[in-house]
C-alpha positions as CSV (number, residue, x, y, z in Angstrom):
1,X,27.8,108.9,-76.4
2,X,27.7,112.5,-77.7
3,X,29.1,115.5,-75.8
4,X,27.0,118.6,-76.3
5,X,27.1,122.2,-75.0
6,X,23.7,122.8,-73.6
7,X,22.2,125.9,-71.8
8,X,23.2,124.5,-68.5
9,X,26.7,123.4,-69.5
10,X,28.1,120.3,-71.1
11,X,25.6,117.4,-71.5
12,X,26.6,113.8,-72.1
13,X,23.8,112.4,-74.2
14,X,23.4,108.7,-75.0
15,X,23.0,108.3,-78.7
16,X,23.1,105.4,-81.1
17,X,26.0,105.1,-83.5
18,X,23.6,105.7,-86.4
19,X,22.2,108.9,-84.8
20,X,25.8,110.1,-84.1
21,X,26.8,109.5,-87.7
22,X,23.6,111.3,-89.0
23,X,24.4,114.3,-86.8
24,X,28.0,114.4,-88.1
25,X,26.8,114.2,-91.7
26,X,24.1,116.9,-91.3
27,X,26.6,119.2,-89.6
28,X,29.1,118.7,-92.5
29,X,26.4,119.4,-95.0
30,X,25.4,122.7,-93.4
31,X,29.1,123.7,-93.0
32,X,29.6,123.1,-96.8
33,X,27.1,125.8,-97.7
34,X,29.1,128.6,-96.0
35,X,32.4,127.2,-97.2
36,X,31.2,127.0,-100.9
37,X,29.0,130.2,-100.9
38,X,26.9,128.8,-103.8
39,X,25.2,131.0,-106.3
40,X,21.5,130.2,-106.1
41,X,19.4,131.5,-108.9
42,X,15.8,132.0,-107.8
43,X,12.6,132.3,-109.8
44,X,10.2,132.8,-107.0
45,X,6.8,134.2,-106.1
46,X,6.6,138.0,-106.5
47,X,5.8,138.5,-102.7
48,X,8.8,136.5,-101.5
49,X,12.1,137.6,-103.2
50,X,13.5,139.6,-100.3
51,X,12.7,136.9,-97.7
52,X,14.4,134.2,-99.9
53,X,17.4,136.4,-100.5
54,X,17.8,137.3,-96.8
55,X,17.6,133.7,-95.7
56,X,20.1,132.5,-98.4
57,X,22.5,135.2,-97.3
58,X,22.1,134.3,-93.6
59,X,22.8,130.6,-94.5
60,X,26.0,131.6,-96.3
61,X,24.8,131.4,-99.9
62,X,24.6,134.0,-102.6
63,X,21.1,134.7,-104.0
64,X,20.4,135.9,-107.5
65,X,16.7,136.9,-108.1
66,X,16.5,136.5,-111.8
67,X,13.1,137.1,-113.6
68,X,13.7,138.4,-117.1
69,X,13.2,135.5,-119.5
70,X,16.0,136.9,-121.8
71,X,18.5,136.5,-119.0
72,X,17.3,133.3,-117.3
73,X,19.1,130.7,-119.6
74,X,22.5,132.4,-119.4
75,X,22.3,133.0,-115.7
76,X,21.1,129.4,-115.0
77,X,24.3,127.9,-116.5
78,X,26.6,129.8,-114.2
79,X,24.6,129.1,-111.1
80,X,25.2,126.4,-108.5
81,X,21.5,125.6,-108.4
82,X,18.2,127.0,-109.5
83,X,15.2,127.3,-107.2
84,X,11.8,127.5,-109.1
85,X,8.7,128.4,-107.2
86,X,5.8,127.5,-109.4
87,X,3.5,130.4,-108.4
88,X,2.6,130.8,-112.0
89,X,2.2,134.6,-112.4
90,X,2.7,135.6,-116.0
91,X,6.3,136.8,-115.9
92,X,7.3,133.8,-113.8
93,X,5.8,131.4,-116.4
94,X,7.8,133.1,-119.1
95,X,11.0,132.7,-117.0
96,X,10.2,129.0,-116.4
97,X,9.6,128.4,-120.1
98,X,13.0,129.9,-120.8
99,X,14.7,127.1,-118.9
100,X,13.5,124.4,-121.3
101,X,16.1,124.8,-123.9
102,X,18.7,123.9,-121.3
103,X,17.4,120.3,-121.1
104,X,20.1,118.9,-123.4
105,X,22.9,120.9,-121.9
106,X,24.8,120.6,-118.6
107,X,22.5,122.2,-116.1
108,X,22.8,122.9,-112.4
109,X,20.3,121.1,-110.0
110,X,16.8,122.4,-110.4
111,X,14.7,122.5,-107.2
112,X,10.9,122.9,-107.7
113,X,8.2,124.1,-105.4
114,X,4.8,123.0,-106.8
115,X,2.8,125.7,-105.0
116,X,-0.9,124.7,-104.5
117,X,-0.7,121.8,-106.9
118,X,-4.1,120.3,-107.4
119,X,-6.0,123.5,-106.3
120,X,-7.2,124.4,-109.9
121,X,-7.2,122.6,-113.2
122,X,-5.0,125.3,-114.8
123,X,-2.4,125.0,-112.0
124,X,-2.3,121.3,-112.2
125,X,-2.0,121.2,-116.0
126,X,0.8,123.8,-116.0
127,X,2.8,122.1,-113.3
128,X,2.4,118.6,-114.9
129,X,3.6,120.1,-118.2
130,X,6.6,121.8,-116.5
131,X,7.7,118.6,-114.7
132,X,7.3,116.5,-117.9
133,X,9.7,118.8,-119.7
134,X,12.3,119.4,-117.0
135,X,14.5,117.0,-115.1
136,X,14.5,118.3,-111.5
137,X,16.8,117.4,-108.7
138,X,14.3,117.9,-106.0
139,X,10.6,118.7,-105.3
140,X,9.7,120.5,-102.1
141,X,6.1,120.8,-101.1
142,X,3.6,120.4,-98.3
143,X,1.9,117.1,-97.6
144,X,-1.1,117.8,-99.8
145,X,1.0,118.9,-102.7
146,X,3.3,115.9,-102.5
147,X,0.4,113.4,-102.1
148,X,-1.4,114.9,-105.1
149,X,1.8,114.8,-107.2
150,X,2.2,111.2,-106.5
151,X,-1.2,110.5,-108.0
152,X,-3.3,110.3,-104.9
153,X,-5.9,112.8,-103.6
154,X,-4.0,115.3,-101.3
155,X,-7.0,117.5,-100.8
156,X,-4.9,120.6,-101.2
157,X,-6.4,124.1,-101.5
158,X,-3.3,126.3,-101.5
159,X,0.0,126.9,-99.8
160,X,-1.4,125.8,-96.4
161,X,-2.0,122.1,-96.0
162,X,-4.3,120.4,-93.5
163,X,-2.6,117.0,-94.2
164,X,0.1,116.0,-91.7
165,X,3.4,114.9,-93.1
166,X,3.2,111.4,-91.7
167,X,0.5,110.7,-94.3
168,X,2.8,111.7,-97.1
169,X,5.8,109.4,-96.4
170,X,4.7,106.6,-98.7
171,X,3.5,109.0,-101.5
172,X,6.8,110.8,-101.2
173,X,8.7,107.6,-101.7
174,X,6.5,106.7,-104.7
175,X,7.0,110.2,-106.2
176,X,10.8,110.0,-105.6
177,X,11.0,106.9,-107.7
178,X,8.6,108.3,-110.4
179,X,10.6,111.5,-110.8
180,X,14.1,110.2,-109.8
181,X,14.2,113.3,-107.5
182,X,14.7,114.1,-103.9
183,X,11.3,114.8,-102.2
184,X,11.0,117.2,-99.3
185,X,7.7,117.3,-97.4
186,X,7.2,120.3,-95.1
187,X,4.7,120.6,-92.2
188,X,4.4,119.6,-88.6
189,X,7.6,117.6,-89.2
190,X,9.7,117.6,-92.3
191,X,10.2,114.4,-94.4
192,X,13.1,114.1,-96.9
193,X,13.3,111.1,-99.3
194,X,16.3,110.2,-101.5
195,X,15.9,110.2,-105.2
196,X,15.8,106.4,-105.3
197,X,13.2,106.2,-102.6
198,X,15.3,104.1,-100.4
199,X,16.3,106.6,-97.7
200,X,14.0,108.6,-95.6
201,X,14.8,111.2,-92.9
202,X,12.5,113.0,-90.5
203,X,13.4,116.4,-89.0
204,X,11.2,117.1,-86.0
205,X,10.6,120.6,-84.8
206,X,7.2,122.2,-85.2
207,X,7.0,126.0,-85.3
208,X,3.4,126.9,-86.3
209,X,4.0,130.7,-86.1
210,X,6.4,130.4,-89.1
211,X,3.3,130.0,-91.2
212,X,2.4,133.6,-90.3
213,X,5.7,134.9,-91.9
214,X,5.3,135.4,-95.6
215,X,7.9,133.6,-97.8
216,X,9.3,131.1,-95.3
217,X,8.4,128.1,-97.5
218,X,10.1,129.7,-100.5
219,X,13.1,130.5,-98.4
220,X,13.4,126.9,-97.3
221,X,13.3,125.9,-101.0
222,X,16.3,128.2,-101.6
223,X,18.2,126.7,-98.7
224,X,17.4,123.2,-100.0
225,X,18.9,124.3,-103.4
226,X,22.0,125.5,-101.6
227,X,22.3,122.3,-99.6
228,X,21.9,120.1,-102.7
229,X,24.3,122.1,-104.8
230,X,27.1,121.8,-102.2
231,X,26.7,118.1,-101.5
232,X,27.2,116.6,-104.9
233,X,28.4,113.3,-103.4
234,X,25.2,113.0,-101.4
235,X,22.6,115.5,-102.4
236,X,20.0,113.8,-100.2
237,X,22.1,114.6,-97.1
238,X,22.5,118.2,-98.4
239,X,18.7,118.5,-98.4
240,X,18.4,117.0,-94.9
241,X,21.0,119.5,-93.7
242,X,19.0,122.3,-95.2
243,X,15.8,121.3,-93.5
244,X,17.6,120.7,-90.2
245,X,19.2,124.2,-90.3
246,X,16.0,125.9,-91.2
247,X,13.9,124.1,-88.6
248,X,16.5,124.6,-85.9
249,X,16.6,128.3,-86.6
250,X,12.8,128.5,-86.3
251,X,12.9,126.6,-83.0
252,X,15.8,128.7,-81.6
253,X,14.0,132.0,-82.6
254,X,10.8,131.0,-80.8
255,X,12.9,130.5,-77.6
256,X,14.2,134.1,-77.8
257,X,12.7,136.7,-75.5
258,X,12.7,139.2,-78.4
259,X,10.2,137.0,-80.3
260,X,6.7,138.3,-79.5
261,X,4.8,137.5,-82.7
262,X,5.2,137.0,-86.5
263,X,6.8,140.4,-87.0
264,X,9.6,139.9,-84.5
265,X,9.9,136.3,-85.5
266,X,10.8,137.3,-89.0
267,X,13.8,139.1,-87.6
268,X,14.9,136.7,-84.8
269,X,14.6,133.8,-87.2
270,X,17.2,135.4,-89.5
271,X,19.5,136.0,-86.6
272,X,19.1,132.5,-85.3
273,X,19.7,131.1,-88.8
274,X,22.9,133.1,-89.3
275,X,24.2,132.0,-85.9
276,X,23.5,128.3,-86.5
277,X,25.0,128.4,-90.0
278,X,28.2,129.6,-88.4
279,X,27.9,126.9,-85.7
280,X,26.2,124.0,-87.3
281,X,27.3,121.6,-84.5
282,X,24.6,123.3,-82.4
283,X,21.8,122.5,-84.8
284,X,20.9,119.1,-83.2
285,X,20.3,120.9,-79.9
286,X,17.1,122.4,-81.4
287,X,15.7,119.6,-83.6
288,X,15.5,115.8,-83.6
289,X,16.8,114.2,-86.8
290,X,16.1,110.5,-87.5
291,X,16.3,108.2,-90.4
292,X,13.2,106.0,-91.0
293,X,13.0,102.5,-92.2
């Protein structure tokens, strides 16, 4: 049994031992972000830096929006993790290239977001080249991006994906083994697969209006980087905690009277995220978290 503070008082919920253990581990992973205050270096799309920075701050991390290629290598080595959005505008490509010489050195975890992979031959070629030269800790993408990266046809056309995440579970497991990286699939539900492909978790909580707020996908990538960097003993659980926190904040924000549309959601989401980051034991009240066989 699990004792939970609900809107109408204390609720006694019947949960399996496995689910209880998962909730405890997720709560601990979220709590570690605020406790450690990790420095997350971000190379992100030019339309999203403020959103990513605001969300990282609300979660308890410290963002560093580094773009100058001359500074990227030296800043990367002092960061807790590096989040790379592969939007591929010119200055971003130069910054990504600057990371390559770190391959033989001790580097922080690199989390990659392969934006619109498969949409154009140029984009596909550049991302394949980047992944072939960089050991990444995690890849976060929508279902179409992850399916395409695994070698199947994901039918992706951009940052929005028509594919549902359930179709990406097996491709995500294949990709995890191919890249020895944690795979995060975002969409109607979120799927997280461990780097060995043996563990899979689903975070359930669909908030379609979030797609109308620019930069939320990039912001989630930043929190995944923070979660992985502060859960060195189990980075997979750090990623699960990041997804749970982010999704719970979206669901909580949608329940607020102040949320009228995408504009107000962008504000209430940050407030909800900050509140849940301070009280991670409440996250499971807003999302369902389950491990899949």
